[in-house]
Steps between C-alpha positions, in 0.01 A plus 500: 500500500199647675421706191539193280240313705262793456569518126448128441171478688187402312145410594443166677469222244704692241853465639687530172871573472687487170701178462835676462450677835403201714842355582671840554219604735521167683874558548426844641240372744737222608747772596229659716391178671562648844225751416262275308518240779379754756235640265355157425505397868290809569585562865814718516370839612719730289417314179130506575479866599732638230329317213290725273126440529199605296393866493847624597504334838794321657862590435708554190634146481848578632656526844840495665802717425782523247679203656203273559214577262202269458222481244142448610272501194136408530488124561215438254697669222812303584307172485344590165845585363629164625208331329581662167867410530412140581368423151868421444577188709869589526411845631264346754776261606739790554262670744393181680855381555608842631211494748592152622862605550392808694275295728787260571724798580246648740461166676876481544542863608241460776722237661387307804412135531130516583191515282420844639839632385400455134127564532510847344695408183299180458165678527611778266640241261172312497310817417742613227507158334121488525502796262728305265253211510222736394707644215604156376149359515362799309749446218400134483129584512533743210648219290205272578401470134823317421624216719824499301559868575438440871738205511766686305488799737512279810787288367709806413420659835615202705821496300576867557408491869679182601650323201786739433827474693493679835773758538594681817244770567670829597436613854383173652697278733585134488194382694257686274684379190472142624124541546470640147721226356302228679166631371613539138667158513180343635289654224745431218547143623127442462521628143771254400379224278205698365539540127186691406329824592194332652708314757713806578179702543388256768825565687440875469147469636625310803835662574441870437202531733623734769367302795712202398800722429477680836448173685815365338702808601371486858578130526852557363555780753362288783717202417818694434513764772437314822134598502237252612443249220239532229246300704533713813174677600669842491613444140155367404344812652736713292386314189136575584580871530681492166200337331263766633726779375534325165120500463490873575778582255340293226159659552634855490689426180193342342304814587767714335487308172122471500452129570 
């Protein structure tokens, strides 16, 4: 997969991937969400140091052993590949939904019933989904000459992220699945009753923004795990940290795609 990211890379602003490759590549990246999550969050040491850099610096993009191997491609190249894939709204939905499920799993795996116990996965989640915001907004911006094309892409995206039936995600427990179910239900419930692309696009604009998504997941975790409630100062402080990391993740992704 590391070599595929290298092969698919193009110059910023020219992230083009052939239509017949977009969904298969999205499926592949979804299978590597444990890696892409860490790469997009940008703080896990091994991923940062093993990623190839310009002029032959950095690592070779792989680390671990035969039992536990990890890919660590250059983050800018990964983001540009994601941008090219995302011309297909279903392919974008595949990646976004996999990331949300992984964040919910990390929040569950960290356990504990305090805001500090989930601070790391929440901050990393904010940063990773900030990159998704940048990718999504760039697709929309590039369709600026056609409002119909923008609305069509948004409407299809909201359907593929949250409008399809939620099945059990392999590897995650009941608590994480409930968080994922609650978020997709909340988004799809907002979409009900809208019978045109323009209205569905408004739901996409509001519901797929990562700050709102992460806030929803944190609130669900707080209310369902004996943590202080969503209005507790410690939970509010966690939300502030998440927003700051989201801004960083979004900016780095925008830099990668030349915005």
